[in-house]
C-alpha positions, 0 to 999 in steps of 0.5 A: 107089854110082854117080857122078853124071854131070857137066852140060855146063856143069860139064864145060866149066868143068872143061875150061877150068880144066884147059886154063888150068892146063896152059898155065900150067905149061908153055911153051905158049900158047893158039891165038890164035883164042878160038873155036878154043880153045873148040871144043877145050875143048868137045870135052874136056868132051864126052869127059869126060862120055861116056868119063869122061876128057878125051881129046883131041878 
């Protein structure tokens, strides 16, 4: 059985949740410019859709 490919929106939602949990767990904080954070999250989402993993963009 083949796994269904994530939509762009689903992958982005997963990347946002992942990054929020990552920041909450450690001594980290998001970059102060929200648009920069979103670009990174979009990159994580696209990498998950393309490669199956949220590789760092």
